[in-house]
N, C-alpha and C positions, 0 to 999 in steps of 0.2 A: 938703681933698680930698673928705671924706665929704659936706660941705655941698653942694659942687658936684655930686656924684653924685646926691644926693636932689633938688636943683633940676632936674637934667636929667630925672629920672624924672617929676617933677611936670609939667614942660613937655611931655613926651611924652604923659602922661595927658590933659592939657588939649587937646593937639592931636587926640588920638584922639576925645575927647568932642565937640570942635568939628566934626571931620570927620563923626562919626556924626550930629550934629544937622543939619549941612548936607545930608547924604544923605537926611534924612527931611522935608525941606521940601515934598516932593511931597504934595499933598492926597489921600492914599489914602482910599478909602471905609471908613467905620467898620463896614460890614457889606455883604454881597452885595446889590446893587441889585435893586429889584423887576423891572426890565426883564430883567436877567440871570437872575433866578429863572424868569421866563417862558420864556426861551430854554432853560434847563436842563430845564424841565418836559417839553419835547418831545425835546430832543437826548439826554437820558440814555437814551431808548428808541431813537431813530432813528439816533443816532451814538454808540453806547456807548463806542467806543474813544476818541473825542474827549473825552467826558465823563470817562472814567477818567484819561486823561493829564492833563487840566486839573486833576483832583482831587488829583493828586500833585505839582502844580507850586507854585512860590513865588507865582505869580499868585493861585492859589486861597487861599493862606494870607494874602495881602494884600488879599483881597476884590476882586480885579480879575478880572472875568469876561468873558463873551462880548460884551456890549454895550460895555463900557469899551474894548475893542480894535476892535470892528467898527463902532462908531458912525459914522454919516455924516450929512451935512446935505443937505436937499433942494436939488438943483441941482449937487451934486458930480458930477464926470464919471462916476464908477462907482457912484453911489448907486442902490440899488434899494429899493422899499418891500416890507417883509416882515413880515407879521403886525402891521401897523399902525405900524411904525417904519422909519426909513431906516437901512440898513446898507450896508457895502461888503464884498464878499467878500475883497478884497485888503487886508491890513493892511500898509501901506507904512512905510518908515523915518520918514516924516513923522508917521505915526500913533504909532509907537513913541516918537518924540521928546517926546511929551506927558509921559512919565515918564522916559525915558532920553535926555535932551538931550545930555549929554556924549558918550555912546557913539555916538549917531547923528552928531554933529558930527565925531567922529574918523573914523567909517566913511565919511561922505560925502566927506571929504578924502583918501581912500585909493585905492590902485589897485583894490581890490576893487570899489568902487562904480562904477568906470569900465569894468568888464569888458565891458559892452555895446557899447563902441566898436569891438569886433571887426567890427561890421556893415560897416565900410568897408575891411576888411583882405583880404589874399589868402586867408585861411582861409575867409571867407564867400563869396568868389568861387568857391572850390573847391566849397563845399556847394551854392551856388545854380545854378551852370552846369555845372561839370565832372562833379560827382557826381550832381547832381539835375536836375529839370525843373520845370515849373510845373503839375504835375498835381494838386497839393492845392489845391482850390478851396473857399473859405469865404465867408461874407458879407463879412468884412473884406478878403479877397483874391479878388475875383470873377475876376480874370485869372490867378489861380493863384500858388502859392508853392512852394518846394522843400521836400518832406518831409524831405530830408537836413538842411537847415538847422534846421527846426523840431525834429526829434528828436535832432539832434546838437549843433551849435554853440550854439543858443539855450538849451539846457537847463543848460549851465554858465555861459555868458556872459550870458544874459538876453535876453528878447524885449522888443519895444516892445508892451506890452499894449494891444490895441485893444478899445474898448467899442462894440458895435453899437448901432444906433438903438433897438432894443428893450431896451437896458440889459444884455444878455448880454455876456459876455466872449468874444471870438472864439477858437475852439478852435485856431487856428494859433498863438496867442500865450498861451494859458492852457489847462491848468495849466502853471506855470513858476515855479521857484524859482531861476532863474539869478542869479548874484551881482550882475550889473550890470543887472538888469531895469529897464526904464523904465516907471514906474507911471502910471496915469491921472492922478494928482494932480501929475505932473511930477517927482516925486522919483526918484532913481536908487538902485537897490540892492534887496536882499532880505535882511532879517534872518534869515528862515527858511532861507536857504541853509545857514546853520550851526546856528542855534538851532531845531531841528526842533520844529514845533508838535505838540501843545499843552502838552507838559510843559516845554519850554525848559530842559532839564536842563544844568547846568554840567558835570556829570560826562560827559555825552555829548559836549559840544563840546570837552572837553579830551582826548578819545581821538584818537589819530592817524588812525584810520579815518574820522573825521568829515571830514577834508580830502581823502580819497581819491576822493570822487565826481568831482572835477575834476582834482586834481593827481596824475594817473597816466597811463600810456600812452606811446607812442613819442616824443612831443614834449616831455613834462615828467613823467617817472616818479618824482616825489618820494616817493609812497607806497611804491613798490617799493624805492627807494634807502634810505629810512628803515628799512623793515622788515629790510633786510639789513645795516644799519650797526650799529656797536657800540651806538649810542643805541637803535635799535629792538630789538635783541636783548636788551638790558638791560630795556627796558620790558616785553617779552613775558614775560621770566623773573620780573619783580618787580612785575607789575601790582597785586597785592594789597597792595603796600607804597606805592602811589602817592598814596593819600588823595585820589582824584579828586573826591570829593564834599565836600572841605573848603571852608569858607566863604571863606577868604582865599587859600589854595593858593599859598604863596610858596616858590619854589625855594630850597633850602638851609635852610629852616625846617620846612616841612610834608612835604617829600619830598626824597629824595637819590638814589634808585636810577637814575633816567634822566630825560631831558627828553622832552617830546612836541612836536609842531608848535607848539601853543599856548605852551608854555614859552618857546621861543626867540623867537617872533614877536609874542606878545601879552600873556602873563601877567605877573604881578607878580614882582619880585625885591625883595630887602631895600632897594634904593634906587631902584627905578623902579615906578610904578603900572601897572596894567593899561591897555593901549591897544587900541583897535579900528582903528587905522591900522596895517595889517600891514607897511607899507613902511618904518617909521621905525627898524627895526633891520637893514635890508638895504642895504648899500653899493652892490652891483652889480645892475643889471637884466640878468639872464641870458637874456632872451627875444629881443632883436633879433639880426640877423645879426652886427653888430659889438658889441664890449663897450662898455657905457655905464653910467654911474653912475645910481642910481635917482632922484636929485633932478633929473637932466636931463629925465627923462620927466615928472616932476611939473611942471616948469617949462613944458614943451610943452603940458601939459594944463591949465595955469592953476591949479594947486593951491597953496594956501598953504604946504603942506609942502615946496615947492621950496626954502624957506629953510633947511631942515634938510639940510645937505650930506652927501655920501657919507661923509666922515671922521667927522662927527657921528653918523651912523647906525652906522658901524662901532664907534664908542665905546659906543653903546647896546648892541650885541650883545655886545661884550666884557664888559659889566657882567653879562650873563646867564651867559656861559661861565665866568667866574672863580668862580662859586658851586660849580663842580665841578672846575675845572682851575686850574693855576697860571698866572700871567700869562705866564711864559716859554713855556709849552706853547701858550697861545692865540696868542701872537705868532708862534711858529714855524708853527702851523697856517695863519695868514693869509699867511705868506710862501709856503708851499706852494701854497695855493689861488690866490693872485693870480699866481703864476708860471705856473700852468696856464691862467689866463685870457689872459695875455699870449702864451703859446705858441699857443693857439687863434686869437687875433686875428691874430698875425703870420704864422703858417704857412698858415692856411686861409682865414680870413674876409676879410682885406684883399685878398690876390691873387685869391681866388675871386670876390669881388664885382666887382672890376675886369674880370675875364675874362667874367663873366656879362653885364655891361652892354654890353660891346663885342660879344659874341656875339649878344646880342638885337638890337643895331643891325644887324648883318649879316643876320640872319634877317628882320627887318622890311623891309630893302632888297630882299632876294631875293623875299619872298612878297608884298610890297605889301599890298593890302587883304585878302588871305587869311591874313595873320598873326593868330594868336590866342594869348593867354597860356595856358600849360599844354596846348598842342597839340603841343609839341616835347618830346622825351625829355629834353633838357638842362634844361628848366624844372623837371622833377621831381627830377633829380639835384642841381641846385643847391639847390632848396627843402629837400630832405631833408638835405643836408650841413649847413645852418645850423639848420633848423627841427627836425630830429630829432637827428642825432649831435652837432651843435654845441651844442644846448641841453643834451643829456644830459651831455656831458663837463663842462660848467660847473656844472649842478645837482649832479651826482654829486660833484665835487670839493668843492663848498660844504658837502656833507653827509657827507663822509668815506665815500663809497660806492666803494671801490677797484675792484671788479669792473666796475661800471657805468662808472666813469671810463675804465678800460682797454679792456674788450672790447666794450662798447656805445658807447663814446665815441671815444677816440683811435684804436683799431684800425679801427673802421668809417669814420672820417674818412679815414684813410690809404688803406684799401682802395678806397673809392668814388672818392676823388680820382684815384688812379692807374689804376684799372681801368675806371672809367666816365667821370668828368668830363673828364679831359684828352683821352682818345680822342674824346669827343663835341665838345670844343672844336676838335680837329683836323678833324673831319668838317665843322663849320661853316665853318672856314677854306677847305677845298676847295670846299664848296658856293658860297661867296662868290667865290672866285677864278675859278670856271668859270661864273659867272652872266653873263647878257647885260646885266646892270645895272651901269653904270660905278660908281655909288656903292657897290654891294655889293663890287665888285673892290677899291676903295680901302680900304673898311672891313675887308675880309678881310686885307689886307696889314698894316694897323695891328694887328689882332688877333694875327696871326702874330708880329709884332715883340714885342708884350706877352708872349705865351706864351714866346717865346725868352728874354726877360729874366727871367721868373719861374722857369723851370726851370733857369736858370743861377745863381740866387741861392743864398746859403749854405744855405737850408733845403731846397732841392729838387735841387741839382746832383748829389747822390748817385745820383739816378735815371737819370742819363745818364753814369754812370761817372766823375764828377768830384768824388767825396768828398775832402775835405781829407786829404792824405796823412798828416799828423801825427795828426789825429783818428782816422783809420782804423787807423793803427799802434797807437795807444793802446788803442782798442777791441779789436783783435785780441789785444793783449797781455793784457788783462783776461780775455778768453775763454779763452786758453791757460792762464792761472793757475788759472782755475776748473776746467778739464779736468784739469790736473795734480793738483789737490787732491782731486778727487772720483772720478777714474777708478781 
């Protein structure tokens, strides 16, 4: 037994040495290059903050400087000649891959790098047309672009960076560190969305606040949910015990007090390495109107990670959770969480989507060429039902944020469904039935039949006085028992 133990130790040692050797195959400079020294000669005076941040970085200690990252070749789309050398202002994932090939490959195959695909979504339609206008005119956008999109959507999701004929970067698209930025070299993504330049501190990226630039607000308040969850409370109370600057930072070895966003979605565990594909531990994609597993989105986007199924991703996340919780605890949590997903989809998303599609058909028939998306009240009501409350209830349940699950999620869904959405559906029905358009009349009758079917189903018939008598009696019995006990 002792012999086996020592052989195991030796094998682990050899694996560690081999891994370390593999990690050093990059041909790092033996000293700061002469070109970088020239850069530093000026920038330590003109950009002292950049110089100081670089000076405290691992890049500095590895002799990787300004030119090693910003180097460009003549003819590159964003190359500019500066003090006798060609450089690029933007350091893209393709540039970072010269040293960080594995990390960039993982990132490129992740949802994060595809965040710029919002450009064709309803969100960008809102920013370009409903909220904005074409008043911001630049060289790259002579006909104008919406300042709402530039300053809002694109700053998190990423712009398509345009290089003007004189080599300057168009100000409508730069500065921008959006996660899915489309760079002049064709690469997607921005490493500096998380790894803020020029220190690129691992301690900084492990802090939950790092994710809060984008993951907060009424449509995905993960930062707020985390801060008020047990995980967030423990992190705040025990931040000095988190060893955020540790080289390896393995949960269950280097820290025990709490997880951060990075812990669950990216960082190492005793049996999983660090990953820059943030979706490989997430079974459910909680963004669309209907519940969907994450690998289904990857398949739609043509990502290799589509081969990692939802159940495989869940197993990966469980490997994180069990470093602090028992397997039975984690299993029970998933039962609770997935029950909430099914409730949302069954009670609100499926019938809501059906009603909205038919209501939109009625409105299009009534208004003809005058119909426009988001020009009707019902467009906003349905959008917020799934895009705000519907996302909140799913995200909050996934992160054990009970108050957000209930009062910002389930309660708001029920309130808006009954006090806004259904009355608006009835208004559309009346509009269609009293229209001079025959098609609108027919579609309105179909919508009325669908509404009648939905409000008479098991989930909604309580609202028309048809709650199941046995279920009602049981609920009233529990209420009376509570009153008798505590009055």
